[in-house]
C-alpha angles and dihedrals in degrees: 000000000000118000095179116108113248126218129193120198115202131188131151101264100020085220106107127005098029092044092050091047091050090048092051093047092049091049099041096036093061093213093306094111130053107230129204134167132187144159136225090224105015120208122229094249141010114269107270091218090055090049090050094046092051092046088058088064094043099261115128115212096164092108094046119108131187114259131198118252112248132186087236092060090051093047091050093053129084094200126032116196114193123197108189099319091133116198094340094093113091115232121221126183116252095029123117111233128193128177114211111200104212134158112260111245093204111130094006128120123242093263089061093043095055095075090048090050091050093048090051090051091055092049092048091052089052090047091052089053091055089050092051092245121135109222117244107249126231101066 
């Protein structure tokens, strides 16, 4: 039995925003939160600018790969954070849903992705607070 809260980040391509959010939650959650990410129309690879921007803060996304959104992933999650996936995200009763309106990093260079990365970090810290998890310091 798993008593850790679980969070699913969803965006269209699962290549930028949701991958960065998952990376932040993994890093700042210190293993106290189960982390998932998926996309309604996953890309082939994670956005290189997102990988580079996260590497600058010590978070390695090189092994991450976009995954397709499934009803099972939603059902297995306590909190579902959408980031522009529109109506593609299935809705199940009893789940907590949040929609984070964030600029899409697709097609942008690392200098344009940094502010998005930093905004996501702030939102992840707030999310951890609502889950009763103290963020791991140092990032």
